[in-house]
N, CA, C and O atoms as CSV, one atom per row, in Angstrom:
chain,resi,resn,atom,element,x,y,z
A,1,MET,N,N,0.835,-1.205,-0.018
A,1,MET,CA,C,-0.001,-0.008,-0.022
A,1,MET,C,C,0.900,1.255,-0.013
A,1,MET,O,O,0.569,2.234,-0.682
A,2,ARG,N,N,1.980,1.253,0.698
A,2,ARG,CA,C,2.817,2.454,0.831
A,2,ARG,C,C,3.448,2.717,-0.560
A,2,ARG,O,O,3.605,3.880,-0.929
A,3,LEU,N,N,3.786,1.758,-1.282
A,3,LEU,CA,C,4.305,1.977,-2.655
A,3,LEU,C,C,3.338,2.643,-3.506
A,3,LEU,O,O,3.700,3.582,-4.214
A,4,SER,N,N,2.043,2.205,-3.495
A,4,SER,CA,C,1.037,2.821,-4.336
A,4,SER,C,C,0.772,4.275,-3.888
A,4,SER,O,O,0.498,5.128,-4.733
A,5,VAL,N,N,0.849,4.571,-2.583
A,5,VAL,CA,C,0.665,5.948,-2.128
A,5,VAL,C,C,1.811,6.866,-2.652
A,5,VAL,O,O,1.609,8.002,-3.081
A,6,LYS,N,N,3.025,6.271,-2.578
A,6,LYS,CA,C,4.188,7.079,-3.076
A,6,LYS,C,C,4.067,7.284,-4.588
A,6,LYS,O,O,4.394,8.361,-5.086
A,7,LEU,N,N,3.628,6.326,-5.288
A,7,LEU,CA,C,3.460,6.469,-6.764
A,7,LEU,C,C,2.305,7.442,-7.061
A,7,LEU,O,O,2.363,8.209,-8.022
A,8,ALA,N,N,1.287,7.400,-6.246
A,8,ALA,CA,C,0.168,8.394,-6.446
A,8,ALA,C,C,0.626,9.800,-6.165
A,8,ALA,O,O,0.320,10.718,-6.927
A,9,VAL,N,N,1.404,9.998,-5.008
A,9,VAL,CA,C,1.990,11.265,-4.724
A,9,VAL,C,C,2.881,11.796,-5.849
A,9,VAL,O,O,2.763,12.951,-6.259
A,10,ALA,N,N,3.785,10.918,-6.346
A,10,ALA,CA,C,4.699,11.223,-7.416
A,10,ALA,C,C,3.847,11.634,-8.717
A,10,ALA,O,O,4.163,12.613,-9.394
A,11,LEU,N,N,2.824,10.876,-8.995
A,11,LEU,CA,C,1.991,11.161,-10.173
A,11,LEU,C,C,1.390,12.482,-10.064
A,11,LEU,O,O,1.463,13.288,-10.993
A,12,VAL,N,N,0.742,12.760,-8.859
A,12,VAL,CA,C,0.089,14.079,-8.647
A,12,VAL,C,C,1.102,15.207,-8.775
A,12,VAL,O,O,0.794,16.236,-9.377
A,13,ALA,N,N,2.292,15.044,-8.230
A,13,ALA,CA,C,3.337,16.051,-8.316
A,13,ALA,C,C,3.750,16.295,-9.784
A,13,ALA,O,O,3.977,17.431,-10.201
A,14,CYS,N,N,3.835,15.239,-10.520
A,14,CYS,CA,C,4.132,15.414,-11.908
A,14,CYS,C,C,3.057,16.128,-12.726
A,14,CYS,O,O,3.324,16.947,-13.605
A,15,LEU,N,N,1.811,15.754,-12.371
A,15,LEU,CA,C,0.718,16.438,-13.116
A,15,LEU,C,C,0.641,17.892,-12.757
A,15,LEU,O,O,0.381,18.734,-13.616
A,16,VAL,N,N,0.872,18.217,-11.444
A,16,VAL,CA,C,0.846,19.654,-11.043
A,16,VAL,C,C,1.978,20.453,-11.758
A,16,VAL,O,O,1.796,21.593,-12.184
A,17,MET,N,N,3.100,19.814,-11.858
A,17,MET,CA,C,4.237,20.489,-12.487
A,17,MET,C,C,3.954,20.673,-13.987
A,17,MET,O,O,4.308,21.695,-14.575
A,18,ALA,N,N,3.332,19.701,-14.573
A,18,ALA,CA,C,2.978,19.728,-16.011
A,18,ALA,C,C,1.947,20.822,-16.256
A,18,ALA,O,O,2.039,21.567,-17.232
A,19,MET,N,N,0.951,20.915,-15.350
A,19,MET,CA,C,-0.071,21.967,-15.483
A,19,MET,C,C,0.522,23.321,-15.330
A,19,MET,O,O,0.107,24.245,-16.029
A,20,GLN,N,N,1.516,23.500,-14.412
A,20,GLN,CA,C,2.138,24.845,-14.193
A,20,GLN,C,C,2.962,25.240,-15.416
A,20,GLN,O,O,2.991,26.404,-15.814
A,21,THR,N,N,3.620,24.264,-15.994
A,21,THR,CA,C,4.484,24.616,-17.145
A,21,THR,C,C,3.674,24.912,-18.416
A,21,THR,O,O,4.206,25.554,-19.322
A,22,THR,N,N,2.459,24.488,-18.517
A,22,THR,CA,C,1.611,24.701,-19.698
A,22,THR,C,C,0.876,26.015,-19.555
A,22,THR,O,O,0.303,26.475,-20.543
A,23,LYS,N,N,0.852,26.645,-18.412
A,23,LYS,CA,C,0.147,27.907,-18.283
A,23,LYS,C,C,0.878,28.970,-19.087
A,23,LYS,O,O,2.102,29.081,-19.021
A,24,ALA,N,N,0.104,29.762,-19.860
A,24,ALA,CA,C,0.773,30.784,-20.668
A,24,ALA,C,C,1.044,31.961,-19.705
A,24,ALA,O,O,0.304,32.294,-18.779
A,25,SER,N,N,2.220,32.548,-20.059
A,25,SER,CA,C,2.638,33.749,-19.360
A,25,SER,C,C,2.598,34.978,-20.315
A,25,SER,O,O,2.450,34.836,-21.529
A,26,ALA,N,N,2.731,36.147,-19.736
A,26,ALA,CA,C,2.667,37.328,-20.459
A,26,ALA,C,C,3.936,37.428,-21.326
A,26,ALA,O,O,5.002,37.120,-20.794
A,27,ALA,N,N,3.923,37.809,-22.546
A,27,ALA,CA,C,5.114,37.996,-23.459
A,27,ALA,C,C,5.501,39.428,-23.305
A,27,ALA,O,O,4.707,40.343,-23.523
A,28,VAL,N,N,6.701,39.600,-22.937
A,28,VAL,CA,C,7.297,40.943,-22.745
A,28,VAL,C,C,7.662,41.464,-24.179
A,28,VAL,O,O,8.437,40.853,-24.915
A,29,ILE,N,N,7.070,42.591,-24.505
A,29,ILE,CA,C,7.400,43.208,-25.805
A,29,ILE,C,C,8.633,44.177,-25.664
A,29,ILE,O,O,9.532,44.192,-26.505
A,30,THR,N,N,8.622,44.959,-24.586
A,30,THR,CA,C,9.774,45.877,-24.286
A,30,THR,C,C,10.012,45.895,-22.802
A,30,THR,O,O,9.074,45.727,-22.022
A,31,ASN,N,N,11.212,46.090,-22.403
A,31,ASN,CA,C,11.711,46.229,-21.096
A,31,ASN,C,C,12.854,47.263,-21.106
A,31,ASN,O,O,14.017,46.875,-21.221
A,32,ASP,N,N,12.556,48.554,-20.988
A,32,ASP,CA,C,13.497,49.575,-21.162
A,32,ASP,C,C,13.576,50.640,-20.112
A,32,ASP,O,O,12.658,50.798,-19.307
A,33,ARG,N,N,14.658,51.370,-20.109
A,33,ARG,CA,C,14.667,52.601,-19.234
A,33,ARG,C,C,14.651,53.714,-20.245
A,33,ARG,O,O,15.369,53.716,-21.245
A,34,VAL,N,N,13.765,54.692,-19.922
A,34,VAL,CA,C,13.561,55.761,-20.841
A,34,VAL,C,C,13.650,57.134,-20.175
A,34,VAL,O,O,13.349,57.269,-18.989
A,35,GLN,N,N,14.054,58.129,-20.918
A,35,GLN,CA,C,14.064,59.530,-20.368
A,35,GLN,C,C,12.640,59.967,-20.004
A,35,GLN,O,O,11.691,59.700,-20.741
A,36,PHE,N,N,12.512,60.617,-18.901
A,36,PHE,CA,C,11.103,60.963,-18.440
A,36,PHE,C,C,11.124,62.462,-17.988
A,36,PHE,O,O,11.966,62.857,-17.182
A,37,VAL,N,N,10.250,63.220,-18.486
A,37,VAL,CA,C,10.089,64.598,-18.156
A,37,VAL,C,C,8.658,64.853,-17.728
A,37,VAL,O,O,7.735,64.493,-18.459
A,38,THR,N,N,8.436,65.463,-16.571
A,38,THR,CA,C,7.079,65.722,-16.173
A,38,THR,C,C,7.035,67.035,-15.372
A,38,THR,O,O,8.067,67.459,-14.851
A,39,PHE,N,N,5.888,67.675,-15.265
A,39,PHE,CA,C,5.730,68.907,-14.683
A,39,PHE,C,C,4.615,68.992,-13.636
A,39,PHE,O,O,3.703,69.808,-13.769
A,40,PRO,N,N,4.685,68.143,-12.583
A,40,PRO,CA,C,3.562,68.134,-11.630
A,40,PRO,C,C,3.596,69.317,-10.746
A,40,PRO,O,O,4.606,70.017,-10.666
A,41,VAL,N,N,2.500,69.559,-10.071
A,41,VAL,CA,C,2.339,70.694,-9.108
A,41,VAL,C,C,1.905,70.057,-7.818
A,41,VAL,O,O,0.959,69.269,-7.812
A,42,ASN,N,N,2.565,70.370,-6.722
A,42,ASN,CA,C,2.074,69.954,-5.423
A,42,ASN,C,C,0.894,70.852,-5.104
A,42,ASN,O,O,1.105,71.957,-4.605
A,43,THR,N,N,-0.278,70.456,-5.351
A,43,THR,CA,C,-1.402,71.329,-5.098
A,43,THR,C,C,-1.678,71.612,-3.669
A,43,THR,O,O,-2.482,72.485,-3.342
A,44,CYS,N,N,-1.014,70.877,-2.794
A,44,CYS,CA,C,-1.168,71.169,-1.375
A,44,CYS,C,C,-0.558,72.551,-0.920
A,44,CYS,O,O,-0.971,73.164,0.065
A,45,ASN,N,N,0.470,72.978,-1.741
A,45,ASN,CA,C,1.047,74.283,-1.442
A,45,ASN,C,C,1.222,75.097,-2.674
A,45,ASN,O,O,1.745,76.209,-2.588
A,46,GLY,N,N,0.809,74.605,-3.848
A,46,GLY,CA,C,0.879,75.310,-5.122
A,46,GLY,C,C,2.228,75.339,-5.757
A,46,GLY,O,O,2.453,76.116,-6.685
A,47,GLU,N,N,3.173,74.490,-5.276
A,47,GLU,CA,C,4.538,74.486,-5.773
A,47,GLU,C,C,4.701,73.655,-7.037
A,47,GLU,O,O,4.220,72.523,-7.107
A,48,PHE,N,N,5.365,74.205,-8.020
A,48,PHE,CA,C,5.667,73.527,-9.253
A,48,PHE,C,C,6.957,72.697,-8.961
A,48,PHE,O,O,7.954,73.203,-8.447
A,49,VAL,N,N,6.864,71.360,-9.333
A,49,VAL,CA,C,7.875,70.413,-9.024
A,49,VAL,C,C,8.418,69.704,-10.292
A,49,VAL,O,O,8.142,68.519,-10.475
A,50,PRO,N,N,9.188,70.403,-11.180
A,50,PRO,CA,C,9.501,69.853,-12.471
A,50,PRO,C,C,10.592,68.687,-12.351
A,50,PRO,O,O,11.523,68.739,-11.548
A,51,VAL,N,N,10.391,67.725,-13.159
A,51,VAL,CA,C,11.343,66.655,-13.351
A,51,VAL,C,C,11.818,66.759,-14.802
A,51,VAL,O,O,11.076,66.482,-15.745
A,52,LEU,N,N,13.068,67.164,-14.943
A,52,LEU,CA,C,13.535,67.428,-16.270
A,52,LEU,C,C,14.534,66.340,-16.832
A,52,LEU,O,O,14.736,66.209,-18.040
A,53,GLY,N,N,15.096,65.630,-15.936
A,53,GLY,CA,C,16.120,64.656,-16.349
A,53,GLY,C,C,15.896,63.304,-15.679
A,53,GLY,O,O,16.859,62.680,-15.234
A,54,GLY,N,N,14.673,62.843,-15.597
A,54,GLY,CA,C,14.407,61.600,-14.922
A,54,GLY,C,C,14.519,60.390,-15.863
A,54,GLY,O,O,14.403,60.523,-17.082
A,55,VAL,N,N,14.744,59.223,-15.279
A,55,VAL,CA,C,14.727,57.938,-16.061
A,55,VAL,C,C,13.716,57.066,-15.394
A,55,VAL,O,O,13.691,56.895,-14.175
A,56,ALA,N,N,12.809,56.471,-16.312
A,56,ALA,CA,C,11.751,55.607,-15.850
A,56,ALA,C,C,11.917,54.245,-16.444
A,56,ALA,O,O,12.543,54.070,-17.489
A,57,HIS,N,N,11.363,53.304,-15.782
A,57,HIS,CA,C,11.387,51.877,-16.246
A,57,HIS,C,C,10.085,51.532,-16.912
A,57,HIS,O,O,9.037,51.635,-16.274
A,58,VAL,N,N,10.097,51.124,-18.177
A,58,VAL,CA,C,8.853,50.835,-18.876
A,58,VAL,C,C,8.875,49.388,-19.347
A,58,VAL,O,O,9.845,48.892,-19.920
A,59,VAL,N,N,7.740,48.737,-19.068
A,59,VAL,CA,C,7.617,47.324,-19.479
A,59,VAL,C,C,6.293,47.198,-20.218
A,59,VAL,O,O,5.262,47.594,-19.674
A,60,GLN,N,N,6.279,46.669,-21.422
A,60,GLN,CA,C,5.112,46.381,-22.167
A,60,GLN,C,C,4.954,44.953,-22.413
A,60,GLN,O,O,5.905,44.279,-22.808
A,61,ARG,N,N,3.694,44.414,-22.180
A,61,ARG,CA,C,3.465,42.987,-22.285
A,61,ARG,C,C,2.191,42.678,-23.013
A,61,ARG,O,O,1.230,43.445,-22.968
A,62,VAL,N,N,2.187,41.564,-23.676
A,62,VAL,CA,C,0.941,41.025,-24.255
A,62,VAL,C,C,0.589,39.856,-23.340
A,62,VAL,O,O,1.366,38.916,-23.180
A,63,GLN,N,N,-0.639,39.939,-22.725
A,63,GLN,CA,C,-1.155,38.912,-21.893
A,63,GLN,C,C,-1.604,37.724,-22.678
A,63,GLN,O,O,-1.824,37.840,-23.884
A,64,PRO,N,N,-1.759,36.524,-22.018
A,64,PRO,CA,C,-2.238,35.344,-22.664
A,64,PRO,C,C,-3.550,35.526,-23.372
A,64,PRO,O,O,-3.801,34.908,-24.407
A,65,ASP,N,N,-4.390,36.375,-22.818
A,65,ASP,CA,C,-5.703,36.607,-23.490
A,65,ASP,C,C,-5.684,37.646,-24.668
A,65,ASP,O,O,-6.719,37.973,-25.248
A,66,GLY,N,N,-4.471,38.133,-24.980
A,66,GLY,CA,C,-4.304,39.013,-26.057
A,66,GLY,C,C,-4.273,40.505,-25.655
A,66,GLY,O,O,-3.927,41.363,-26.467
A,67,SER,N,N,-4.640,40.797,-24.391
A,67,SER,CA,C,-4.651,42.200,-24.018
A,67,SER,C,C,-3.210,42.763,-23.923
A,67,SER,O,O,-2.227,42.027,-23.843
A,68,PHE,N,N,-3.153,44.038,-23.936
A,68,PHE,CA,C,-1.874,44.723,-23.832
A,68,PHE,C,C,-1.804,45.506,-22.551
A,68,PHE,O,O,-2.742,46.216,-22.189
A,69,VAL,N,N,-0.632,45.368,-21.829
A,69,VAL,CA,C,-0.486,46.074,-20.629
A,69,VAL,C,C,0.904,46.723,-20.605
A,69,VAL,O,O,1.919,46.067,-20.840
A,70,ALA,N,N,0.918,48.092,-20.302
A,70,ALA,CA,C,2.176,48.759,-20.235
A,70,ALA,C,C,2.298,49.454,-18.841
A,70,ALA,O,O,1.407,50.176,-18.395
A,71,THR,N,N,3.473,49.183,-18.181
A,71,THR,CA,C,3.667,49.906,-16.917
A,71,THR,C,C,4.935,50.762,-17.016
A,71,THR,O,O,5.919,50.455,-17.688
A,72,LEU,N,N,4.804,51.884,-16.263
A,72,LEU,CA,C,5.887,52.833,-16.200
A,72,LEU,C,C,6.144,53.074,-14.669
A,72,LEU,O,O,5.196,53.356,-13.936
A,73,ASN,N,N,7.382,52.969,-14.200
A,73,ASN,CA,C,7.675,53.263,-12.848
A,73,ASN,C,C,8.932,54.163,-12.820
A,73,ASN,O,O,9.907,53.917,-13.531
A,74,GLY,N,N,8.875,55.186,-11.995
A,74,GLY,CA,C,9.970,56.136,-11.893
A,74,GLY,C,C,10.127,56.646,-10.488
A,74,GLY,O,O,9.153,56.824,-9.757
A,75,HIS,N,N,11.372,56.879,-10.119
A,75,HIS,CA,C,11.628,57.399,-8.797
A,75,HIS,C,C,12.572,58.649,-9.118
A,75,HIS,O,O,13.630,58.481,-9.725
A,76,PHE,N,N,12.171,59.837,-8.712
A,76,PHE,CA,C,12.906,61.043,-9.171
A,76,PHE,C,C,13.159,61.939,-7.921
A,76,PHE,O,O,12.498,61.807,-6.891
A,77,VAL,N,N,14.082,62.792,-8.058
A,77,VAL,CA,C,14.436,63.787,-7.058
A,77,VAL,C,C,14.319,65.154,-7.732
A,77,VAL,O,O,14.783,65.323,-8.860
A,78,SER,N,N,13.697,66.148,-7.047
A,78,SER,CA,C,13.533,67.474,-7.625
A,78,SER,C,C,13.463,68.544,-6.559
A,78,SER,O,O,13.171,68.315,-5.386
A,79,VAL,N,N,13.753,69.722,-7.059
A,79,VAL,CA,C,13.590,70.907,-6.165
A,79,VAL,C,C,12.494,71.768,-6.753
A,79,VAL,O,O,12.541,72.153,-7.922
A,80,GLY,N,N,11.451,72.081,-5.878
A,80,GLY,CA,C,10.325,72.859,-6.381
A,80,GLY,C,C,10.643,74.293,-6.563
A,80,GLY,O,O,11.714,74.742,-6.153
A,81,THR,N,N,9.781,75.023,-7.149
A,81,THR,CA,C,9.970,76.418,-7.409
A,81,THR,C,C,9.910,77.276,-6.143
A,81,THR,O,O,10.279,78.449,-6.206
A,82,LEU,N,N,9.478,76.769,-5.039
A,82,LEU,CA,C,9.509,77.445,-3.698
A,82,LEU,C,C,10.776,77.066,-2.924
A,82,LEU,O,O,10.979,77.525,-1.800
A,83,GLY,N,N,11.641,76.215,-3.539
A,83,GLY,CA,C,12.907,75.791,-2.872
A,83,GLY,C,C,12.841,74.509,-2.123
A,83,GLY,O,O,13.855,74.049,-1.599
A,84,ASN,N,N,11.651,73.896,-2.051
A,84,ASN,CA,C,11.521,72.637,-1.265
A,84,ASN,C,C,12.135,71.467,-2.078
A,84,ASN,O,O,12.045,71.410,-3.304
A,85,GLN,N,N,12.753,70.555,-1.330
A,85,GLN,CA,C,13.211,69.348,-2.000
A,85,GLN,C,C,12.193,68.212,-1.918
A,85,GLN,O,O,11.511,68.034,-0.909
A,86,TYR,N,N,12.111,67.441,-3.023
A,86,TYR,CA,C,11.127,66.456,-3.124
A,86,TYR,C,C,11.678,65.161,-3.667
A,86,TYR,O,O,12.662,65.171,-4.407
A,87,GLU,N,N,11.049,64.014,-3.306
A,87,GLU,CA,C,11.255,62.745,-3.998
A,87,GLU,C,C,9.885,62.467,-4.600
A,87,GLU,O,O,8.861,62.666,-3.946
A,88,LEU,N,N,9.869,62.011,-5.838
A,88,LEU,CA,C,8.591,61.610,-6.498
A,88,LEU,C,C,8.621,60.173,-6.887
A,88,LEU,O,O,9.623,59.673,-7.397
A,89,ASN,N,N,7.501,59.489,-6.645
A,89,ASN,CA,C,7.368,58.137,-7.088
A,89,ASN,C,C,6.244,58.163,-8.108
A,89,ASN,O,O,5.133,58.552,-7.747
A,90,TRP,N,N,6.454,57.782,-9.330
A,90,TRP,CA,C,5.560,57.888,-10.411
A,90,TRP,C,C,5.226,56.538,-10.960
A,90,TRP,O,O,6.132,55.783,-11.310
A,91,GLN,N,N,3.968,56.199,-11.052
A,91,GLN,CA,C,3.504,54.873,-11.572
A,91,GLN,C,C,2.391,55.142,-12.564
A,91,GLN,O,O,1.444,55.892,-12.326
A,92,GLU,N,N,2.575,54.468,-13.707
A,92,GLU,CA,C,1.495,54.536,-14.724
A,92,GLU,C,C,1.215,53.144,-15.222
A,92,GLU,O,O,2.128,52.327,-15.340
A,93,ARG,N,N,-0.031,52.866,-15.514
A,93,ARG,CA,C,-0.379,51.544,-16.053
A,93,ARG,C,C,-1.518,51.746,-17.140
A,93,ARG,O,O,-2.559,52.360,-16.903
A,94,THR,N,N,-1.223,51.196,-18.285
A,94,THR,CA,C,-2.173,51.190,-19.353
A,94,THR,C,C,-2.599,49.798,-19.663
A,94,THR,O,O,-1.749,48.922,-19.824
A,95,VAL,N,N,-3.908,49.544,-19.758
A,95,VAL,CA,C,-4.511,48.255,-20.089
A,95,VAL,C,C,-5.408,48.411,-21.334
A,95,VAL,O,O,-6.329,49.228,-21.338
A,96,LEU,N,N,-5.140,47.647,-22.355
A,96,LEU,CA,C,-5.978,47.772,-23.575
A,96,LEU,C,C,-6.429,46.318,-23.908
A,96,LEU,O,O,-5.604,45.457,-24.212
A,97,SER,N,N,-7.737,46.079,-23.843
A,97,SER,CA,C,-8.306,44.802,-24.190
A,97,SER,C,C,-9.780,45.049,-24.612
A,97,SER,O,O,-10.308,46.140,-24.396
A,98,PRO,N,N,-10.410,44.075,-25.187
A,98,PRO,CA,C,-11.827,44.263,-25.611
A,98,PRO,C,C,-12.683,44.574,-24.438
A,98,PRO,O,O,-13.670,45.293,-24.590
A,99,ASP,N,N,-12.356,44.058,-23.220
A,99,ASP,CA,C,-13.275,44.338,-22.047
A,99,ASP,C,C,-12.874,45.619,-21.239
A,99,ASP,O,O,-13.693,46.216,-20.541
A,100,GLN,N,N,-11.588,46.002,-21.369
A,100,GLN,CA,C,-11.149,47.105,-20.523
A,100,GLN,C,C,-10.133,47.926,-21.230
A,100,GLN,O,O,-9.224,47.350,-21.829
A,101,SER,N,N,-10.208,49.215,-21.212
A,101,SER,CA,C,-9.229,50.059,-21.786
A,101,SER,C,C,-9.060,51.207,-20.794
A,101,SER,O,O,-9.905,52.101,-20.742
A,102,THR,N,N,-7.966,51.200,-19.994
A,102,THR,CA,C,-7.804,52.202,-18.939
A,102,THR,C,C,-6.394,52.666,-18.882
A,102,THR,O,O,-5.453,51.974,-19.271
A,103,PHE,N,N,-6.277,53.887,-18.374
A,103,PHE,CA,C,-4.966,54.536,-18.043
A,103,PHE,C,C,-5.043,55.018,-16.621
A,103,PHE,O,O,-5.933,55.777,-16.238
A,104,THR,N,N,-4.036,54.532,-15.809
A,104,THR,CA,C,-4.021,55.015,-14.455
A,104,THR,C,C,-2.678,55.555,-14.143
A,104,THR,O,O,-1.672,54.937,-14.493
A,105,SER,N,N,-2.606,56.757,-13.457
A,105,SER,CA,C,-1.393,57.388,-13.114
A,105,SER,C,C,-1.432,57.704,-11.641
A,105,SER,O,O,-2.358,58.365,-11.169
A,106,ARG,N,N,-0.454,57.246,-10.919
A,106,ARG,CA,C,-0.308,57.574,-9.462
A,106,ARG,C,C,0.919,58.348,-9.254
A,106,ARG,O,O,2.004,57.899,-9.621
A,107,GLN,N,N,0.799,59.523,-8.667
A,107,GLN,CA,C,1.958,60.396,-8.493
A,107,GLN,C,C,2.064,60.739,-6.955
A,107,GLN,O,O,1.167,61.341,-6.365
A,108,LEU,N,N,3.150,60.340,-6.391
A,108,LEU,CA,C,3.418,60.584,-5.024
A,108,LEU,C,C,4.561,61.597,-4.921
A,108,LEU,O,O,5.663,61.331,-5.402
A,109,ILE,N,N,4.317,62.742,-4.307
A,109,ILE,CA,C,5.310,63.806,-4.190
A,109,ILE,C,C,5.579,63.943,-2.688
A,109,ILE,O,O,4.740,64.445,-1.940
A,110,VAL,N,N,6.809,63.470,-2.242
A,110,VAL,CA,C,7.128,63.441,-0.867
A,110,VAL,C,C,8.165,64.557,-0.570
A,110,VAL,O,O,9.247,64.598,-1.155
A,111,SER,N,N,7.788,65.445,0.355
A,111,SER,CA,C,8.668,66.545,0.736
A,111,SER,C,C,9.696,66.065,1.613
A,111,SER,O,O,9.436,65.251,2.498
A,112,LYS,N,N,10.963,66.566,1.401
A,112,LYS,CA,C,12.068,66.268,2.249
A,112,LYS,C,C,12.291,67.321,3.333
A,112,LYS,O,O,13.303,67.342,4.034
A,113,GLY,N,N,11.280,68.199,3.430
A,113,GLY,CA,C,11.412,69.288,4.461
A,113,GLY,C,C,9.978,69.614,4.923
A,113,GLY,O,O,9.142,68.719,5.045
A,114,PRO,N,N,9.696,70.950,5.187
A,114,PRO,CA,C,8.465,71.309,5.811
A,114,PRO,C,C,7.199,71.353,4.907
A,114,PRO,O,O,6.079,71.487,5.401
A,115,ALA,N,N,7.407,71.237,3.573
A,115,ALA,CA,C,6.254,71.282,2.686
A,115,ALA,C,C,5.400,70.048,2.854
A,115,ALA,O,O,5.887,69.003,3.288
A,116,PRO,N,N,4.112,70.162,2.510
A,116,PRO,CA,C,3.219,69.032,2.633
A,116,PRO,C,C,3.531,67.995,1.513
A,116,PRO,O,O,4.041,68.322,0.442
A,117,ASN,N,N,3.194,66.744,1.835
A,117,ASN,CA,C,3.278,65.666,0.795
A,117,ASN,C,C,1.983,65.698,-0.003
A,117,ASN,O,O,0.962,66.210,0.456
A,118,HIS,N,N,2.043,65.158,-1.169
A,118,HIS,CA,C,0.919,65.143,-2.096
A,118,HIS,C,C,0.803,63.818,-2.838
A,118,HIS,O,O,1.799,63.324,-3.367
A,119,ILE,N,N,-0.368,63.244,-2.886
A,119,ILE,CA,C,-0.538,62.027,-3.712
A,119,ILE,C,C,-1.788,62.354,-4.557
A,119,ILE,O,O,-2.767,62.908,-4.057
A,120,VAL,N,N,-1.719,61.992,-5.853
A,120,VAL,CA,C,-2.839,62.076,-6.730
A,120,VAL,C,C,-2.921,60.855,-7.610
A,120,VAL,O,O,-1.886,60.342,-8.035
A,121,THR,N,N,-4.075,60.383,-7.892
A,121,THR,CA,C,-4.297,59.309,-8.814
A,121,THR,C,C,-5.316,59.711,-9.823
A,121,THR,O,O,-6.410,60.177,-9.506
A,122,PHE,N,N,-4.917,59.513,-11.061
A,122,PHE,CA,C,-5.802,59.721,-12.222
A,122,PHE,C,C,-6.179,58.453,-12.845
A,122,PHE,O,O,-5.335,57.582,-13.061
A,123,VAL,N,N,-7.492,58.307,-13.162
A,123,VAL,CA,C,-7.942,57.075,-13.946
A,123,VAL,C,C,-8.708,57.549,-15.100
A,123,VAL,O,O,-9.633,58.344,-14.931
A,124,ILE,N,N,-8.395,57.125,-16.242
A,124,ILE,CA,C,-9.105,57.322,-17.480
A,124,ILE,C,C,-9.635,56.003,-17.920
A,124,ILE,O,O,-8.837,55.113,-18.215
A,125,ASP,N,N,-10.914,55.807,-17.987
A,125,ASP,CA,C,-11.537,54.590,-18.441
A,125,ASP,C,C,-12.086,54.839,-19.826
A,125,ASP,O,O,-13.155,55.432,-19.972
A,126,PHE,N,N,-11.341,54.374,-20.894
A,126,PHE,CA,C,-11.767,54.615,-22.229
A,126,PHE,C,C,-12.991,53.772,-22.618
A,126,PHE,O,O,-13.654,54.026,-23.623
A,127,THR,N,N,-13.260,52.776,-21.797
A,127,THR,CA,C,-14.472,51.911,-22.110
A,127,THR,C,C,-15.686,52.611,-21.803
A,127,THR,O,O,-16.643,52.568,-22.575
A,128,THR,N,N,-15.714,53.355,-20.559
A,128,THR,CA,C,-16.916,54.053,-20.160
A,128,THR,C,C,-16.807,55.584,-20.351
A,128,THR,O,O,-17.707,56.340,-19.985
A,129,PHE,N,N,-15.690,55.999,-20.927
A,129,PHE,CA,C,-15.419,57.448,-21.189
A,129,PHE,C,C,-15.576,58.277,-19.859
A,129,PHE,O,O,-16.190,59.343,-19.810
A,130,THR,N,N,-14.970,57.688,-18.805
A,130,THR,CA,C,-14.937,58.516,-17.459
A,130,THR,C,C,-13.537,58.839,-17.063
A,130,THR,O,O,-12.580,58.168,-17.450
A,131,PHE,N,N,-13.437,59.826,-16.324
A,131,PHE,CA,C,-12.154,60.329,-15.754
A,131,PHE,C,C,-12.345,60.612,-14.282
A,131,PHE,O,O,-13.298,61.310,-13.936
A,132,THR,N,N,-11.518,60.126,-13.409
A,132,THR,CA,C,-11.533,60.342,-11.995
A,132,THR,C,C,-10.141,60.791,-11.570
A,132,THR,O,O,-9.112,60.319,-12.054
A,133,ALA,N,N,-10.178,61.721,-10.645
A,133,ALA,CA,C,-8.910,62.122,-9.952
A,133,ALA,C,C,-9.141,62.212,-8.530
A,133,ALA,O,O,-10.099,62.855,-8.101
A,134,THR,N,N,-8.303,61.593,-7.742
A,134,THR,CA,C,-8.346,61.698,-6.299
A,134,THR,C,C,-7.003,62.170,-5.856
A,134,THR,O,O,-5.959,61.685,-6.293
A,135,GLU,N,N,-7.061,63.197,-4.913
A,135,GLU,CA,C,-5.790,63.641,-4.358
A,135,GLU,C,C,-5.862,63.881,-2.882
A,135,GLU,O,O,-6.944,64.093,-2.334
A,136,ARG,N,N,-4.742,63.851,-2.238
A,136,ARG,CA,C,-4.705,63.918,-0.794
A,136,ARG,C,C,-3.435,64.565,-0.401
A,136,ARG,O,O,-2.377,64.279,-0.961
A,137,CYS,N,N,-3.527,65.462,0.585
A,137,CYS,CA,C,-2.378,66.160,1.223
A,137,CYS,C,C,-2.116,65.499,2.588
A,137,CYS,O,O,-3.057,65.212,3.328
A,138,PHE,N,N,-0.935,65.277,2.893
A,138,PHE,CA,C,-0.559,64.716,4.222
A,138,PHE,C,C,0.821,65.038,4.659
A,138,PHE,O,O,1.629,65.418,3.811
A,139,GLY,N,N,1.165,64.922,5.895
A,139,GLY,CA,C,2.483,65.201,6.365
A,139,GLY,C,C,2.795,66.584,6.744
A,139,GLY,O,O,3.919,66.873,7.156
């Protein structure tokens, strides 16, 4: 009986491994670092915080279902027009498929001094033709 249990366990393990290897994964189209320029405003204090020489990581994929997903991530350092130093975390995601076509941008502006921090998220849903923006000041 023990031999049959061991064989059954081995067979199940092989089947699980075979199932995992046959799952389709996303095909990477591009995986690059690109120059990034942006001109955000910390609306918590009205300060312009330009990023003129940033580098962002961009990955574009085709999902197993045929949909397209592009992500951009960047971490930048900048000095605002009021003299405050900032670190910015920038994330963007674009999804294009028959069921969903959206663009999301999340911008976190963190003050390295007395200025308030700012986070804003923009979502454009091309499927429903809606736009939302949420922002928050903290710190």
